[in-house]
C-alpha positions, -999 to 999 in steps of 0.1 A, spaced: -94 467 815 -87 502 805 -95 515 770 -64 528 752 -63 553 723 -84 540 694 -97 510 713 -128 523 731 -156 503 745 -178 509 715 -165 500 681 -187 524 661 -197 554 682 -216 570 653 -242 549 635 -247 553 598 -284 558 602 -281 591 621 -293 621 603 -261 642 605 -234 616 609 -199 617 593 -213 604 561 -238 633 559 -276 633 559 -294 602 547 -313 603 514 -348 603 529 -339 634 549 -325 652 519 -357 644 499 -379 659 526 -357 689 529 -359 694 492 -397 692 492 -399 717 520 -376 741 502 -395 737 469 -429 744 485 -415 773 505 -399 786 473 -433 791 457 -440 818 483 -407 834 492 -372 834 477 -379 811 448 -347 820 430 -327 806 460 -349 778 473 -356 763 439 -320 754 431 -316 742 467 -346 719 462 -331 706 429 -297 699 446 -314 681 476 -336 661 453 -306 650 431 -285 641 461 -315 622 476 -317 602 443 -281 591 449 -266 614 423 -278 593 394 -307 594 370 -310 556 367 -323 531 392 -351 533 418 -360 568 428 -376 578 461 -408 597 457 -397 627 478 -366 631 458 -385 632 425 -411 656 439 -383 679 452 -365 678 419 -396 686 398 -410 712 421 -376 728 425 -373 731 386 -408 746 383 -400 770 412 -367 781 396 -384 786 362 -412 807 376 -387 827 397 -366 834 366 -397 844 346 -408 867 374 -373 882 375 -374 888 338 -406 908 341 -429 883 325 -463 890 342 -496 879 328 -513 905 306 -482 925 297 -469 907 267 -450 875 276 -481 853 280 
């Protein structure tokens, strides 16, 4: 029997568990990406990687503040916020010993 248009041999060619499927990356992957961005942001480009970590952490939590939260998502969110705050303080010129702290 030949497969016609829309009636292939496999019903679901892309599984939902794949990392980069049609539905986007899964939540665990976003949490890990957020943690990596947050840790890397402490060393380079904190002003860019901090907000990226915050967004990845928020998306990994399912875009809600209620309910169960994966650990990687919360770590990404918190470290991303700290990273962004430190980068903004550094950009404003607040260095230890020169008046701000």
